[in-house]
Biopython code that builds the backbone (N, CA, C, O; Angstrom):
import numpy as np
from Bio.PDB.StructureBuilder import StructureBuilder

atoms = [
    (1, "MET", "N", (190.822, 102.720, 182.194)),
    (1, "MET", "CA", (189.704, 102.410, 182.042)),
    (1, "MET", "C", (189.833, 102.028, 180.338)),
    (1, "MET", "O", (190.128, 102.866, 179.486)),
    (2, "PRO", "N", (189.560, 100.663, 180.074)),
    (2, "PRO", "CA", (189.267, 100.271, 178.721)),
    (2, "PRO", "C", (188.074, 101.035, 177.863)),
    (2, "PRO", "O", (186.927, 100.908, 178.293)),
    (3, "ARG", "N", (188.268, 101.731, 176.806)),
    (3, "ARG", "CA", (186.926, 102.389, 176.327)),
    (3, "ARG", "C", (186.757, 101.692, 174.818)),
    (3, "ARG", "O", (187.595, 101.617, 173.919)),
    (4, "ALA", "N", (185.823, 101.366, 174.844)),
    (4, "ALA", "CA", (185.120, 101.129, 173.149)),
    (4, "ALA", "C", (186.013, 101.617, 172.104)),
    (4, "ALA", "O", (186.616, 102.673, 172.292)),
    (5, "ASN", "N", (186.190, 100.829, 170.809)),
    (5, "ASN", "CA", (186.871, 101.343, 169.585)),
    (5, "ASN", "C", (185.948, 102.631, 169.032)),
    (5, "ASN", "O", (186.471, 103.426, 168.251)),
    (6, "VAL", "N", (184.692, 102.794, 169.421)),
    (6, "VAL", "CA", (183.839, 103.429, 168.793)),
    (6, "VAL", "C", (183.995, 104.758, 169.568)),
    (6, "VAL", "O", (184.336, 105.816, 169.038)),
    (7, "GLU", "N", (183.788, 104.637, 170.525)),
    (7, "GLU", "CA", (184.345, 106.131, 171.246)),
    (7, "GLU", "C", (185.489, 106.974, 171.464)),
    (7, "GLU", "O", (185.525, 108.153, 171.818)),
    (8, "VAL", "N", (187.216, 105.480, 170.960)),
    (8, "VAL", "CA", (188.053, 106.222, 170.749)),
    (8, "VAL", "C", (188.517, 106.777, 169.164)),
    (8, "VAL", "O", (189.274, 107.714, 168.914)),
    (9, "PHE", "N", (187.930, 106.036, 168.366)),
    (9, "PHE", "CA", (187.850, 106.111, 167.013)),
    (9, "PHE", "C", (187.185, 106.982, 165.815)),
    (9, "PHE", "O", (187.519, 107.234, 164.658)),
    (10, "GLY", "N", (186.053, 107.329, 166.671)),
    (10, "GLY", "CA", (184.545, 107.111, 166.355)),
    (10, "GLY", "C", (183.920, 106.365, 165.347)),
    (10, "GLY", "O", (183.142, 107.007, 164.642)),
    (11, "ARG", "N", (184.074, 105.067, 165.074)),
    (11, "ARG", "CA", (183.869, 104.080, 164.621)),
    (11, "ARG", "C", (184.174, 102.524, 164.493)),
    (11, "ARG", "O", (185.373, 102.352, 164.712)),
    (12, "ALA", "N", (183.700, 101.659, 164.294)),
    (12, "ALA", "CA", (183.626, 100.149, 165.036)),
    (12, "ALA", "C", (184.861, 100.155, 163.848)),
    (12, "ALA", "O", (185.152, 100.841, 162.868)),
    (13, "LEU", "N", (185.453, 98.843, 164.626)),
    (13, "LEU", "CA", (187.089, 98.193, 163.363)),
    (13, "LEU", "C", (186.909, 97.032, 163.446)),
    (13, "LEU", "O", (186.347, 96.429, 164.360)),
    (14, "THR", "N", (187.391, 96.603, 162.454)),
    (14, "THR", "CA", (187.147, 95.054, 161.958)),
    (14, "THR", "C", (188.127, 94.604, 162.890)),
    (14, "THR", "O", (188.953, 95.497, 163.073)),
    (15, "VAL", "N", (188.344, 93.674, 163.492)),
    (15, "VAL", "CA", (189.336, 93.054, 164.499)),
    (15, "VAL", "C", (189.208, 91.502, 164.535)),
    (15, "VAL", "O", (189.490, 90.819, 165.520)),
    (16, "THR", "N", (188.574, 90.842, 162.890)),
    (16, "THR", "CA", (188.704, 89.985, 163.128)),
    (16, "THR", "C", (188.923, 88.973, 161.191)),
    (16, "THR", "O", (188.371, 89.354, 160.159)),
    (17, "LEU", "N", (189.674, 87.977, 161.291)),
    (17, "LEU", "CA", (189.379, 87.709, 159.652)),
    (17, "LEU", "C", (188.293, 87.775, 159.307)),
    (17, "LEU", "O", (188.208, 88.530, 158.339)),
    (18, "GLU", "N", (187.076, 87.233, 159.693)),
    (18, "GLU", "CA", (185.706, 86.936, 159.692)),
    (18, "GLU", "C", (185.212, 87.966, 159.708)),
    (18, "GLU", "O", (184.185, 87.967, 159.029)),
    (19, "GLU", "N", (185.392, 88.729, 160.081)),
    (19, "GLU", "CA", (184.231, 90.614, 160.269)),
    (19, "GLU", "C", (185.300, 91.071, 158.684)),
    (19, "GLU", "O", (184.753, 91.721, 157.793)),
    (20, "LEU", "N", (186.618, 90.686, 158.555)),
    (20, "LEU", "CA", (186.650, 91.230, 157.411)),
    (20, "LEU", "C", (186.630, 90.584, 155.816)),
    (20, "LEU", "O", (186.958, 91.125, 154.761)),
    (21, "GLU", "N", (186.091, 89.157, 156.091)),
    (21, "GLU", "CA", (185.511, 88.780, 155.224)),
    (21, "GLU", "C", (184.256, 88.796, 154.979)),
    (21, "GLU", "O", (183.956, 88.439, 153.840)),
    (22, "GLN", "N", (183.245, 89.151, 155.807)),
    (22, "GLN", "CA", (182.378, 89.750, 155.833)),
    (22, "GLN", "C", (182.163, 90.601, 155.373)),
    (22, "GLN", "O", (181.401, 90.456, 154.417)),
    (23, "THR", "N", (182.599, 91.960, 155.650)),
    (23, "THR", "CA", (182.885, 92.889, 155.179)),
    (23, "THR", "C", (182.884, 93.247, 153.610)),
    (23, "THR", "O", (182.035, 93.908, 153.012)),
    (24, "ILE", "N", (184.250, 92.540, 152.998)),
    (24, "ILE", "CA", (184.509, 92.461, 151.624)),
    (24, "ILE", "C", (183.200, 91.817, 150.789)),
    (24, "ILE", "O", (182.692, 92.263, 149.760)),
    (25, "GLN", "N", (182.816, 90.625, 151.562)),
    (25, "GLN", "CA", (181.749, 89.908, 150.704)),
    (25, "GLN", "C", (180.616, 90.852, 150.649)),
    (25, "GLN", "O", (179.860, 90.715, 149.688)),
    (26, "ARG", "N", (180.338, 91.861, 151.572)),
    (26, "ARG", "CA", (179.151, 92.281, 151.887)),
    (26, "ARG", "C", (178.933, 93.780, 151.137)),
    (26, "ARG", "O", (177.814, 94.138, 150.772)),
    (27, "GLU", "N", (180.139, 94.609, 150.954)),
    (27, "GLU", "CA", (180.434, 95.666, 150.257)),
    (27, "GLU", "C", (181.063, 95.625, 148.927)),
    (27, "GLU", "O", (181.241, 96.644, 148.260)),
    (28, "GLN", "N", (181.415, 94.385, 148.524)),
    (28, "GLN", "CA", (182.341, 94.103, 147.397)),
    (28, "GLN", "C", (183.231, 95.435, 146.862)),
    (28, "GLN", "O", (182.811, 96.100, 145.915)),
    (29, "PRO", "N", (184.399, 95.745, 147.494)),
    (29, "PRO", "CA", (185.019, 96.865, 146.852)),
    (29, "PRO", "C", (186.030, 96.484, 145.741)),
    (29, "PRO", "O", (186.779, 95.511, 145.656)),
    (30, "ASP", "N", (185.879, 97.285, 145.113)),
    (30, "ASP", "CA", (186.862, 97.337, 143.853)),
    (30, "ASP", "C", (188.458, 97.496, 144.482)),
    (30, "ASP", "O", (189.127, 98.388, 145.003)),
    (31, "LEU", "N", (188.585, 96.440, 144.200)),
    (31, "LEU", "CA", (190.266, 96.317, 144.921)),
    (31, "LEU", "C", (190.991, 95.584, 143.220)),
    (31, "LEU", "O", (191.750, 94.615, 143.231)),
    (32, "SER", "N", (190.774, 95.934, 142.573)),
    (32, "SER", "CA", (191.642, 95.812, 141.077)),
    (32, "SER", "C", (192.868, 96.700, 141.046)),
    (32, "SER", "O", (193.666, 96.422, 140.151)),
    (33, "ALA", "N", (193.140, 97.577, 141.733)),
    (33, "ALA", "CA", (194.394, 98.635, 141.830)),
    (33, "ALA", "C", (195.176, 97.508, 142.805)),
    (33, "ALA", "O", (196.376, 97.636, 142.560)),
    (34, "SER", "N", (195.015, 96.657, 143.618)),
    (34, "SER", "CA", (195.143, 96.130, 144.514)),
    (34, "SER", "C", (196.063, 94.631, 144.048)),
    (34, "SER", "O", (197.188, 94.304, 144.425)),
    (35, "PHE", "N", (195.562, 94.242, 143.543)),
    (35, "PHE", "CA", (195.406, 92.785, 142.842)),
    (35, "PHE", "C", (197.242, 92.832, 142.286)),
    (35, "PHE", "O", (197.772, 93.807, 141.753)),
    (36, "ALA", "N", (197.976, 91.407, 142.623)),
    (36, "ALA", "CA", (199.096, 91.284, 141.735)),
    (36, "ALA", "C", (198.624, 90.677, 140.752)),
    (36, "ALA", "O", (197.444, 90.369, 140.586)),
    (37, "VAL", "N", (200.096, 90.345, 139.597)),
    (37, "VAL", "CA", (199.436, 89.830, 138.474)),
    (37, "VAL", "C", (199.336, 88.736, 138.459)),
    (37, "VAL", "O", (199.549, 88.281, 137.335)),
    (38, "ASP", "N", (199.081, 87.951, 139.255)),
    (38, "ASP", "CA", (198.175, 86.550, 139.563)),
    (38, "ASP", "C", (197.030, 86.741, 140.165)),
    (38, "ASP", "O", (196.283, 85.794, 140.410)),
    (39, "GLY", "N", (196.748, 87.951, 140.475)),
    (39, "GLY", "CA", (195.109, 88.236, 140.881)),
    (39, "GLY", "C", (195.461, 88.345, 142.679)),
    (39, "GLY", "O", (194.785, 89.175, 143.287)),
    (40, "THR", "N", (196.173, 87.777, 143.239)),
    (40, "THR", "CA", (196.317, 87.810, 144.643)),
    (40, "THR", "C", (196.469, 89.131, 145.309)),
    (40, "THR", "O", (197.159, 89.967, 144.726)),
    (41, "VAL", "N", (195.783, 89.518, 146.738)),
    (41, "VAL", "CA", (195.745, 90.609, 147.172)),
    (41, "VAL", "C", (196.525, 90.390, 148.296)),
    (41, "VAL", "O", (196.167, 89.437, 148.988)),
    (42, "THR", "N", (197.627, 91.098, 148.714)),
    (42, "THR", "CA", (198.302, 90.870, 150.034)),
    (42, "THR", "C", (197.605, 91.727, 151.484)),
    (42, "THR", "O", (197.663, 92.947, 151.331)),
    (43, "ILE", "N", (197.287, 91.508, 152.160)),
    (43, "ILE", "CA", (196.444, 91.930, 153.491)),
    (43, "ILE", "C", (197.404, 91.825, 154.603)),
    (43, "ILE", "O", (197.759, 90.716, 155.002)),
    (44, "VAL", "N", (197.957, 93.198, 155.261)),
    (44, "VAL", "CA", (198.798, 93.129, 156.455)),
    (44, "VAL", "C", (198.524, 93.418, 157.184)),
    (44, "VAL", "O", (197.731, 94.350, 157.051)),
    (45, "PHE", "N", (198.841, 92.985, 158.697)),
    (45, "PHE", "CA", (197.940, 93.331, 159.823)),
    (45, "PHE", "C", (199.272, 93.851, 160.725)),
    (45, "PHE", "O", (200.262, 93.179, 161.015)),
    (46, "THR", "N", (199.017, 95.112, 161.042)),
    (46, "THR", "CA", (200.209, 95.759, 162.370)),
    (46, "THR", "C", (200.137, 95.676, 163.718)),
    (46, "THR", "O", (199.070, 95.994, 164.242)),
    (47, "ASP", "N", (200.912, 95.367, 164.298)),
    (47, "ASP", "CA", (200.758, 95.198, 166.168)),
    (47, "ASP", "C", (201.534, 96.151, 166.610)),
    (47, "ASP", "O", (202.723, 96.172, 166.292)),
    (48, "ILE", "N", (200.985, 97.089, 167.411)),
    (48, "ILE", "CA", (202.031, 97.834, 168.502)),
    (48, "ILE", "C", (202.402, 97.002, 169.936)),
    (48, "ILE", "O", (201.738, 96.937, 170.971)),
    (49, "VAL", "N", (203.486, 96.496, 169.665)),
    (49, "VAL", "CA", (203.704, 95.855, 170.906)),
    (49, "VAL", "C", (203.527, 96.492, 172.023)),
    (49, "VAL", "O", (203.996, 97.630, 172.029)),
    (50, "ASP", "N", (202.735, 95.961, 173.473)),
    (50, "ASP", "CA", (203.032, 96.385, 174.462)),
    (50, "ASP", "C", (201.777, 97.490, 174.620)),
    (50, "ASP", "O", (201.714, 98.188, 175.632)),
    (51, "SER", "N", (200.889, 97.586, 173.659)),
    (51, "SER", "CA", (199.964, 98.901, 173.370)),
    (51, "SER", "C", (199.347, 99.177, 174.760)),
    (51, "SER", "O", (199.424, 100.280, 175.301)),
    (52, "THR", "N", (198.607, 97.890, 175.411)),
    (52, "THR", "CA", (197.650, 97.822, 176.443)),
    (52, "THR", "C", (198.721, 98.636, 177.826)),
    (52, "THR", "O", (198.368, 99.553, 178.568)),
    (53, "LEU", "N", (200.179, 97.856, 177.799)),
    (53, "LEU", "CA", (200.827, 98.426, 178.787)),
    (53, "LEU", "C", (201.373, 100.062, 178.861)),
    (53, "LEU", "O", (201.460, 100.748, 179.880)),
    (54, "LEU", "N", (201.811, 100.579, 177.023)),
    (54, "LEU", "CA", (201.469, 101.494, 177.039)),
    (54, "LEU", "C", (200.631, 102.626, 177.017)),
    (54, "LEU", "O", (200.985, 103.804, 177.076)),
    (55, "LEU", "N", (199.267, 102.081, 176.907)),
    (55, "LEU", "CA", (198.100, 103.341, 177.371)),
    (55, "LEU", "C", (198.488, 103.284, 178.794)),
    (55, "LEU", "O", (199.104, 104.174, 179.381)),
    (56, "SER", "N", (198.065, 102.126, 179.327)),
    (56, "SER", "CA", (198.100, 102.008, 180.611)),
    (56, "SER", "C", (199.465, 103.537, 181.375)),
    (56, "SER", "O", (199.291, 104.447, 182.185)),
    (57, "ARG", "N", (200.364, 103.203, 180.776)),
    (57, "ARG", "CA", (201.551, 104.297, 181.526)),
    (57, "ARG", "C", (201.309, 105.897, 181.131)),
    (57, "ARG", "O", (201.519, 106.863, 181.865)),
    (58, "PHE", "N", (200.769, 105.908, 179.652)),
    (58, "PHE", "CA", (200.998, 107.482, 178.884)),
    (58, "PHE", "C", (199.786, 108.110, 179.060)),
    (58, "PHE", "O", (199.661, 109.319, 179.257)),
    (59, "GLY", "N", (198.482, 106.942, 178.961)),
    (59, "GLY", "CA", (196.998, 107.272, 179.202)),
    (59, "GLY", "C", (196.501, 107.321, 177.788)),
    (59, "GLY", "O", (197.087, 106.897, 176.791)),
    (60, "ASP", "N", (195.346, 107.894, 177.854)),
    (60, "ASP", "CA", (194.226, 107.807, 176.016)),
    (60, "ASP", "C", (195.039, 108.659, 175.117)),
    (60, "ASP", "O", (195.739, 108.376, 174.144)),
    (61, "LEU", "N", (194.775, 109.714, 175.672)),
    (61, "LEU", "CA", (195.659, 110.754, 174.806)),
    (61, "LEU", "C", (196.925, 110.602, 174.079)),
    (61, "LEU", "O", (197.009, 110.781, 172.864)),
    (62, "ALA", "N", (198.086, 110.211, 174.971)),
    (62, "ALA", "CA", (199.223, 109.716, 174.223)),
    (62, "ALA", "C", (199.580, 108.351, 173.549)),
    (62, "ALA", "O", (200.566, 107.869, 172.990)),
    (63, "GLY", "N", (197.811, 107.802, 173.991)),
    (63, "GLY", "CA", (198.111, 106.315, 173.089)),
    (63, "GLY", "C", (197.275, 106.334, 171.598)),
    (63, "GLY", "O", (197.688, 105.685, 170.637)),
    (64, "VAL", "N", (196.322, 106.981, 171.557)),
    (64, "VAL", "CA", (195.704, 107.604, 170.703)),
    (64, "VAL", "C", (196.746, 108.411, 169.634)),
    (64, "VAL", "O", (196.649, 108.166, 168.432)),
    (65, "ASP", "N", (197.713, 109.351, 170.112)),
    (65, "ASP", "CA", (198.375, 109.762, 169.352)),
    (65, "ASP", "C", (199.569, 108.781, 168.947)),
    (65, "ASP", "O", (199.970, 109.118, 167.833)),
    (66, "VAL", "N", (200.294, 107.672, 169.453)),
    (66, "VAL", "CA", (200.758, 106.380, 169.183)),
    (66, "VAL", "C", (200.032, 105.992, 167.767)),
    (66, "VAL", "O", (200.483, 106.031, 166.622)),
    (67, "ILE", "N", (198.917, 105.655, 168.194)),
    (67, "ILE", "CA", (198.074, 105.140, 166.939)),
    (67, "ILE", "C", (198.054, 105.577, 166.025)),
    (67, "ILE", "O", (198.165, 104.955, 164.968)),
    (68, "ARG", "N", (197.856, 107.192, 166.166)),
    (68, "ARG", "CA", (197.913, 108.232, 164.539)),
    (68, "ARG", "C", (199.037, 108.061, 164.113)),
    (68, "ARG", "O", (199.035, 107.955, 162.887)),
    (69, "ARG", "N", (200.149, 107.974, 164.634)),
    (69, "ARG", "CA", (201.794, 108.122, 164.041)),
    (69, "ARG", "C", (201.949, 106.664, 163.387)),
    (69, "ARG", "O", (202.442, 106.667, 162.259)),
    (70, "HIS", "N", (201.634, 105.537, 163.878)),
    (70, "HIS", "CA", (201.430, 104.038, 163.567)),
    (70, "HIS", "C", (200.682, 104.035, 162.008)),
    (70, "HIS", "O", (201.249, 103.619, 160.999)),
    (71, "LYS", "N", (199.637, 104.452, 162.034)),
    (71, "LYS", "CA", (199.015, 104.617, 160.867)),
    (71, "LYS", "C", (199.604, 105.701, 160.139)),
    (71, "LYS", "O", (200.048, 105.483, 159.011)),
    (72, "ALA", "N", (199.648, 106.586, 160.535)),
    (72, "ALA", "CA", (200.754, 107.418, 158.999)),
    (72, "ALA", "C", (201.903, 106.656, 158.644)),
    (72, "ALA", "O", (201.994, 106.340, 157.457)),
    (73, "VAL", "N", (202.794, 106.297, 159.426)),
    (73, "VAL", "CA", (203.816, 105.407, 159.154)),
    (73, "VAL", "C", (203.267, 104.353, 157.966)),
    (73, "VAL", "O", (203.662, 104.472, 156.807)),
    (74, "ILE", "N", (202.338, 103.334, 158.361)),
    (74, "ILE", "CA", (202.035, 102.528, 157.613)),
    (74, "ILE", "C", (201.097, 103.478, 156.142)),
    (74, "ILE", "O", (201.641, 103.411, 155.040)),
    (75, "GLU", "N", (200.266, 103.979, 156.216)),
    (75, "GLU", "CA", (199.767, 104.704, 155.194)),
    (75, "GLU", "C", (201.492, 105.308, 153.818)),
    (75, "GLU", "O", (201.643, 105.019, 152.631)),
    (76, "GLU", "N", (202.215, 105.984, 154.561)),
    (76, "GLU", "CA", (203.199, 106.256, 153.927)),
    (76, "GLU", "C", (204.193, 105.286, 153.115)),
    (76, "GLU", "O", (204.728, 105.494, 152.027)),
    (77, "VAL", "N", (204.312, 103.833, 154.210)),
    (77, "VAL", "CA", (204.689, 103.077, 153.198)),
    (77, "VAL", "C", (204.230, 102.314, 152.557)),
    (77, "VAL", "O", (204.864, 101.717, 151.687)),
    (78, "THR", "N", (202.955, 102.117, 152.819)),
    (78, "THR", "CA", (202.398, 101.203, 151.075)),
    (78, "THR", "C", (201.815, 102.367, 150.044)),
    (78, "THR", "O", (201.217, 102.059, 149.013)),
    (79, "ALA", "N", (202.091, 103.921, 150.497)),
    (79, "ALA", "CA", (201.841, 104.791, 149.512)),
    (79, "ALA", "C", (203.054, 104.681, 148.527)),
    (79, "ALA", "O", (202.978, 105.008, 147.343)),
    (80, "ALA", "N", (204.214, 104.175, 149.149)),
    (80, "ALA", "CA", (205.426, 104.162, 148.478)),
    (80, "ALA", "C", (205.861, 102.994, 147.459)),
    (80, "ALA", "O", (206.872, 103.027, 146.758)),
    (81, "ARG", "N", (204.810, 101.846, 147.511)),
    (81, "ARG", "CA", (205.136, 100.802, 146.919)),
    (81, "ARG", "C", (205.091, 100.961, 145.740)),
    (81, "ARG", "O", (205.380, 100.037, 144.980)),
]
sb = StructureBuilder()
sb.init_structure("model")
sb.init_model(0)
sb.init_chain("A")
sb.init_seg("    ")
for serial, (resi, resn, name, xyz) in enumerate(atoms, 1):
    if name == "N":
        sb.init_residue(resn, " ", resi, " ")
    sb.init_atom(name, np.array(xyz, "f"), 0.0, 1.0, " ", f" {name:<3s}", serial, name[0])
structure = sb.get_structure()
């Protein structure tokens, strides 16, 4: 049974480029630490292949654990840049 992101993660998630653009325009976060020398900012999207299938096989709790581990790997890799 699918559940809303708010239920699973406790908050709404940005799921489209348009939503990301609107959020950045609305909140105007300080991205200066993320700028490249030429002023560009790189945005990375990740995907857990077959996440829907994994969730159906292992259940929500295991699925949330996979997502948490995925997030930890992304945070570790980006911190090491």
